[in-house]
C-alpha positions in Angstrom: 96.5 172.6 28.5 99.4 171.1 30.5 100.8 167.7 29.7 100.4 164.9 32.3 102.9 162.1 32.6 100.7 159.8 34.8 101.5 161.6 38.1 99.3 164.1 39.9 100.9 167.5 40.4 99.4 168.9 43.6 100.3 172.4 42.4 98.1 171.9 39.5 95.1 170.6 41.6 94.4 172.5 44.8 91.7 170.0 45.7 94.2 167.1 45.8 96.5 169.3 48.0 93.6 170.0 50.4 92.7 166.3 50.7 96.4 165.4 51.4 96.6 168.1 54.1 93.4 166.8 55.8 94.6 163.2 55.7 98.0 164.3 57.1 96.4 166.4 59.9 94.0 163.5 60.8 96.9 161.0 61.0 98.9 163.4 63.1 96.0 163.9 65.5 95.4 160.2 65.6 99.0 159.5 66.5 98.9 162.1 69.3 95.8 160.6 70.8 97.3 157.1 70.6 100.4 158.3 72.4 98.3 160.0 75.0 96.2 156.9 75.7 99.3 154.7 75.9 101.0 157.2 78.3 97.8 157.4 80.4 97.5 153.6 80.6 101.2 153.1 81.4 101.2 155.8 84.0 98.1 154.5 85.7 99.4 150.9 85.7 102.7 152.0 87.1 101.1 154.1 89.9 98.8 151.3 90.8 101.6 148.8 91.0 103.7 151.1 93.2 100.7 151.8 95.5 99.9 148.1 95.7 103.5 147.3 96.7 103.5 150.1 99.3 100.4 148.7 101.0 101.1 145.0 100.8 103.6 143.1 102.8 105.7 141.4 100.2 109.1 140.0 100.7 112.2 139.7 98.5 112.2 135.9 98.5 109.8 133.1 99.5 110.3 131.5 102.9 112.7 130.3 104.2 114.8 133.0 102.4 118.4 133.6 103.4 119.9 135.5 106.3 121.8 138.7 105.4 124.0 140.6 107.9 123.4 144.4 107.7 125.1 147.3 109.5 123.1 150.5 109.8 125.4 153.3 110.6 124.6 156.3 112.8 123.2 159.1 110.7 122.0 157.0 107.8 118.8 158.3 106.2 115.8 156.1 105.6 116.5 156.5 101.8 120.1 155.3 102.2 119.0 152.4 104.4 116.5 151.4 101.8 119.2 151.5 99.1 121.6 149.4 101.3 118.9 146.8 101.9 118.0 146.6 98.2 121.6 146.3 97.1 122.1 143.4 99.6 118.9 141.7 98.3 116.9 142.0 101.6 114.2 144.0 99.9 113.1 144.4 96.2 112.5 148.2 96.1 114.3 150.9 98.0 111.6 153.5 97.2 108.8 151.3 98.6 110.9 150.8 101.8 111.4 154.6 102.1 107.7 155.4 101.6 106.6 152.7 104.1 109.2 154.1 106.6 107.7 157.5 106.2 104.1 156.3 106.4 104.6 154.3 109.5 106.9 156.9 111.0 109.6 154.5 112.2 112.7 155.9 113.7 115.4 153.5 112.5 118.2 152.8 114.8 121.9 152.1 114.0 123.3 148.7 114.7 124.2 145.3 113.3 121.2 143.2 112.2 120.6 139.8 110.7 117.7 140.2 108.4 116.0 137.5 106.3 115.0 138.0 102.7 111.6 136.4 103.4 110.8 139.2 105.9 108.2 141.7 104.9 109.3 145.4 104.8 107.1 146.1 107.8 108.8 143.4 109.8 112.2 144.8 108.7 111.1 148.3 109.7 110.0 147.0 113.1 113.3 145.2 113.6 115.3 148.3 112.7 113.2 150.6 114.8 113.6 148.3 117.8 117.3 148.7 117.7 117.9 145.1 118.6 121.4 144.2 117.6 121.5 140.7 116.4 
């Protein structure tokens, strides 16, 4: 009969090894399910927040805001115009601007504009589509 020094030797007891394997497998599966649920929740929340911001008319700042001079160059894409406006603080999110410009189908015209940070993206799009140099 083998001597025991107070520890369990899993090689000596296959039943203990089986229990340890089952517990380990269960914990691994539980961790995977938890990660999946977290990713699903986070992805759903992010998608909702993005969709909400696309279909609402928020502004970068509360009224009265501040005026910002912007120059739209000939040949600038809607995406680059959105980036320019976001970098200058006129809008919060360049991607939301780009998506709204695509949805509404605005043809943005080059020119010099004075935009206010309290303007909604839709108002900014209307201004840039009108081509009114300010």
